[in-house]
N, C-alpha and C positions, 0 to 999 in steps of 0.2 A: 511617471512611474515605469519601471523597469519591464522589458519583456519578460515574460515568465513562460516554461514550459512545465507543464504538468505531466507526470509519468505516472500511467495508471497500468496497474497489473496485479493479478491475484495473488496468494502465497507460490513461491516459486515459481513464477513465470520468466524470471531471467533480469530482474530490475537490476541486482547488484553487478551483473555482466555489462548490461546496458551502460550503467554510470560508470564503471571501470572504463569502457570505451570512449563515452564522450567527454569525459574528466578532463582530458588533454586540450580540448579545442579553446582556442585562444579567444572566442568570442562567447563561451559559456561557461557558467560558474555553478557547481554542481552542489547540491544540498542533498547529501545522500543519506543520511539519517532522520533528519528532522521532521519525520513524514505526516504528524497526526494534527497539527495546528488547526486545521479546519476543522475538525470534528467537533469542538466546543460551538465553534461558528455556526456551524449547521445545525447544531442541536438547539441553539437559541432561535433560529430562522424557522425551525419546523414547528417548535412549542413554546413562544415567546412568552405566552400567557402563564404557562407552568415556571418557567423561568422567572418572571416577576413576582410570584407567591412565593419560591421556594430559595430563591437565591437573591433576588434583589432586596427582599425585606429583611434578611438577615445583614446585607450588604447596610441598609440605612439603620439598624440598631447598633452597626458597631461604629457609625459614623457619628450616631449622637451623642456618644460620652465625650467626643472631642470638641464639640462645640463650634465646628468648622461654620465660618460665615459661606453665604453662598457664592461669593467670587473664587474661593478656594474649591469647594464642594464641587463645584459645575466646570471647572477649568477645562478639562477634557471629556470629550464625549465620542462615543463608537456607533456609528450609522451605518445603515443597512441602506441602501439606493432602491432595491426593487420591492421594499416593505417599509410601511411607516414603524420601524423601530430604530431608536437611539436610546441610549442610556448613559450616564455618566460613569466614568473609569476612575478607579483607583487602585493602588498597587494590591489592596486585599482582595478585590474584585477578579483582578488579573490572576494572582495566585489561584482563585477557584477555578479560573477557567485552563489552566494550564494543567490541574488534575486530570483533565480530559484528554491529555496529549502524551506523547512520548518523552516530555521535558525532564521526567526525573530519570528516566532510563538514561538521557545523554548525560545526566549529572554523574550518575553511577558510574556510566562508563569513563567520563573524564577523570573521576577520581583514581581509577586504576590504570588509566591510558591504555584500555584494550577494549574492544569492541566486537560483536558476533560478526561472523564472517559474513552470514546470509541464511536466508529462512532456506533456500535451498542444499544447505550442506547437512550432509548424513551423520555428522558429527556436531554435537550441540556445545562442544569446546572448541572447535574451530573459531580463531579470532583473530584481529589484526592491530598492530599498533595506532591507537586514536589518540594523538597530541591534541588536544582542544581545550582551551583557556575558558573552562565554564565561569569562571569568576569575572571575565572581561565581557563574556556574551550576556549575562545578567547586568552589567553595569551599562552596556551600551543598549539594550531594549527598553530600560528603565528611564534611561536620558531622553532616547530619541521619543519614547509616547509621553512623557511627563514634563518634559522641559518647557514646551509650550503651551498655550492656551489656544485649544483648536479642536475641531470635531474631525476624527478620521474614521475614513471609509473601513469597512473592513478588509479590502483590498490593501488599503496603507497599513493597515495592522498587520496583516500578513506578511508584508514586503518587508517590516520593520524587523519581524523576526528572522525571516531569511536572511537578510543583510547582516544582522548582527551574529547570525550563524557563520556567516562566510568570514567574517573578520575575526571572529575567534577560532576559527577553522587556521588562519594564517594564510588565506589566499585573496588573490586580487577579486573584485566584485567587477565582472565582466557586463555586457549590453543585455544579456541573457540569462536568467536565473531557472536553471532546472530543478526541481524538487518532487517527491514523491507523493502521490496521492494515498489517503486512506484507502482502505480495499472495499469500497463501497460506492457505488454508481451515483449516490446522493452527492458526493463530493465533485461530480462533473456536471451536474444539474446546478449544484451551488455556484460555482464558479461561472457557468454561463449566464445563470439567473442575476447574478451581481454584476456582470457584465465586465470581468477581469480582461484585463490584457494578457491574453493567454493562448497558447496553442497546446492542443492535448496529443499524446502519443500514448497508445494503448497497446501495451503487449499482450499476445493472446496465444496461449498453448492449445495444443489438441486437447481435446477431451480424455484422451488417453493418459497422456503427460500430467494433466492436472490433477487427474483422480488418483496417478501414483504417487505423486507429489506428495497431497493431503493425506493420503493413507500412512506414508512412510514416516511422514512427520508427526502424525498422532500416534504412532507406534514409536518412534523414538523419543517422544515427550513421557510417554506412560512408562517406557523402560527407564529413562533418566530419573523419574519422580517413583520409582520401583512400586509402579502398580503390579499387583499379583493377579495373573489371567491362568486358574489353577488347568483349565482343561486345554490350553494350548501348550505343546510342548515342542515340536520342532521349529526350527526359523522359518522354514519354508509356508509351512500351515499359518503361523504366525503373520507373515506378510498377506497371506491370502486371507485369513481372518478380517484385517483390518481394510483391505480392497473392498472385500464383500460388506463391510460396515458402510464404507460411503456408497457404493452402488445401490445399497438397499435404503437409503436415506433419502430426503428431498434435495440434496446438495446439487444433484446433476440437472434437475428441475430450474433451480435457481442459476446455475451456470447458463445453460439453454438460454434462459430469459435475458440475462446478461449479456452474453455473447451477441444475441439479436439485437439487442438495444444499441452495443457498439457500434454495429453494422450500419444502425439508424443513424446514429450519429454522424459517422463518417459521409454516408450517403446523403446528407443535409447539408453538409458543409466539409467538402474536400480541404480546404485551405486552413482549417482549423484543427482538424482531427486527421490522425494518421494511424493505421494499424500494421503493427511489425509482429510478424510470425516469432513466437520464440525459438521455434525450431531453426529457422533461417539464421537467426541472431547467433545460434551455437554453430550450425554446420557451414555457415557462409558469412561471417562477421562483417567482411569488407564491402562485400555489395549491400549488405542491409543496411549498415550505417551510411554508406555514401545515399543511400536513396533517402535516407532519414534527413542528412545534413543539405541534401540538393532541394527538399520540400521545406526545409527551415530558410531556404534562400541563405545559406553560409557557406563560406569558401571550404573547400577539401583541404583537409591537413593530414600529413602522413601519419602523425601521431595518435591519429583515430583508431590505428590499426594494433595498437599495443594496449596492453592493459597498464592503466596509469590510476594513480591516486596524488590530488595535488598537483596535478599536470606532470609527475616523475613517473617513469617507468617502475613498476612493482611485479615481484615473482607472485604469481598465485595458481596453485596445484590444482585448483577446482575449475580455473579459466578454459573454456571451450567446450563444456560438459555440463549436465544437470545431473545431480546425484544419482538420478532413479534410470539414468540410462541404460546400465544394465540389467535391470529387472524386466525379464518378459513374462507377460501374463498368461496364464493357462488359456489353451484355445478355448474352454467352455466361458472362463472369465470374459475373453474377447467378445464370444457371441453374447454374452448376456450384456456388456456394456453397448454394445450397438443396437439390442434389443430396447435398451434404456432411451438411447439418444435417438432411436428412430421412433419415439412415443409408443412404446411397448408393442412392436410391432411384431406379432409371432409369426411372420411370413419368413423370419430371418431362420427359423428351423428348418427350413425346405431345403438348402443348399448347404448347410454348416457341418462341419465334423463336428462330433461329440455331442451328438443332438440329446442323448440321454441326460449326461451332466447338465447341458444347457437347460434343458428342460426342468431337471430339478431345482437348477438356481431360481429360474422363474417360478415355479410352484413356491417356494420359500418366500420370494419377495413377496407375493400376494399374501401368503399365510401371516407374515409379520406384518403386513402392512393393514391387514382388515381383519385377520382372527386371531391374532395374538394380544390377550388383554393383561395388562400389567396392574397390578393394586400398587 
């Protein structure tokens, strides 16, 4: 099986920029969009009993009307290596699995020949030319899965879709396949448990950058879908409102747990895990990518320091920055963020500026967490 590189990062961590830098390397093929195929495989892994009751039952009912003989019905199986899970595959079941992925978004983009530029864009209409042969993609994965009678491991199943994607994208399949992970650490645990032939790169933004991106993304989505927020009038107040929404939620706790686990991963196996600072990727892409290439034990190539797609240089107005770079948090908001990052430590109030505003935000946080009851 091909060597694989899993690129993990939360929303607006710089995955698009990373892909555009690594794309031109002669030994790496980048699957920049098809990033959710692991989702249904993980779902089955975590709850096979429910999958059997709710999915396989319908699967069996569909087959019954065809009166397929046993040899036809059991030609292809999907097998998990770390659990005693295996079941018959047919096109109907594969279609059900694909509903849990970004598959139909790929079809949609292919039809219009354009794709969303990146989650880190401040304009939801930013896009790029997406010349992708979706019909060829479908033809290839069907043929590779069903042309032979065999048992496929989940890794082989995943590889079939990755390689078919690259063919339909119109690029060569190199020795190393880089693809994006779903935005959940379950994906990392899964590929490790299933013993994928894989290395994992984790893009990690600062807490402040991640909070700003999440807040701004929510704001732009709400504006895009014409959500009305009557009490918010000015743009500055609007941004502050969304930032505080994120900071007052449990998102920061989940992010801290995730970052801690990423550190544990790397400390446990530095040959399999590599952490890349998103800020370093933006401010010093040459040295950052050079370190990644050295870690992958691949030759350094000059094209790595250009923004490329399908191995060719492309113009990218957003390259070298993240869209929230120009957003400066209020001092009291920075203090509140520090308070939340440091496990709600009141001692940050001792030496900070804007103590009263900061304290007010802390009081509001506890009020909404413990005293605000919504019917």
